[in-house]
C-alpha positions, 0 to 999 in steps of 0.5 A: 688345245681348242675348247668347245669345238675343234675350231674353237679358241684355246684356253690360252686365247680365252685367257688373253681375251679375258684379260683384255678390254671388252672391245679388244677381247672381242677383236681377238675372239672374233675369228673363232666366236661362232665356234663358241657357246657365246654365240646365240644358238640357232634355236633361239634365233629361229624362235625369235624370228618366228615370233617377230615375223607376223609384226612385219614386214619392215622397211629397215632393220637394225641389229644392235651389238651385231657381233658376227651378224646373227641378228642381221641374218634374222632381219634380212627376210623381214626387211624390204630396203636395208639392214644395218649391223652395228658393233664396237668391235672391228674384228667382229664386224670384219667377220660379219662382213665376210660371212655375208659377202656376195658369193658366199652362198646367201645370194645378193638379192634382198635388202642391202646390208650395211655395217657400222662401227659404233658404241651402242650407247652413242648410236649415230642414227635418228629415226632411221629404222622400223625394227631393231633387235639384239641377241646376247649382248646385254651382259656387256652393259651395267644396269646403270647404263641401260637407260642410255642404251634403250634411249639410243635405240628409241632415238634410232627407231621411227615412230611406231618402230619395234625393239625386240630381244629374247630374255630367259627366265631366272634359273632356279636354285636347284639348277647347275646353271644358276650356280655356274652363272653366279660363279662366273659373275663373281669371278668377273667382278673380282677380275674387274676389281683387280685388273685394268682395263675392265672386261664387262660381261655378266649373266645376272644383271638383266632382270626382266622387271628392271629391264621393262621399267627402263624400257618404259622410262625410255618411251617404249610400251612393252609386250612379252611374247612367250617362246613356246618352243622352249616350254614352261616352268613348273609355275606356268611361266615360259622359259623364254620370252621375246620382249617387244618394245614399241616406240609411240606412233606419230598421229596425223597432226604430227603428235606422238600417240601411244601404240601397243603391240 
């Protein structure tokens, strides 16, 4: 019986995915991924696009861990030349490619779109992009892997390039979501202790303070832009922020100079 929606995966399909490797699990889920809550909601994508748009336009954009292509769709209106989606799941790339194929109603005008299968921890790019985004993928990387991940994105960006992604505020102890995420992460840790290959997916390993420190160590300067569409918490802090990390610009003499958004 389908879960989430009538077109979503069944409980059996989700169980098989959860007992697979991260890569194979997403290959299996790919045809039904857009009918699950794992896809970043349109409301968040739209808010991020609105916040990022004034910082463009850009020549070339990169969607890191693109999945079925939600970030590519965010970048297309902002990029003049080309947009590239990169993911390690062949199944997700196939779905993305089909969704954005010519004749699907999106039209063939605009920047060229490319799809690349690669691990985000070993991106095959060097100073090829003006902007990079990522949506809903960071739970697949352990905190110890973040420096490598951010370093790879930094290398893929041209001097002055931006790396942008949304981060939600921590849930309060009184929220059911706090306990749901805590339970999910606990179950995932137990699964990975008892079963191989591992399936890496955690909701509570991407704290903003640690993320910001890792970005700065990778060479970025960091600005936080509140996404006011989602309101603010009782303490006045925003429920959601867009992290905008900028790679240093290259000066006239070819030296690297710091730049702030």
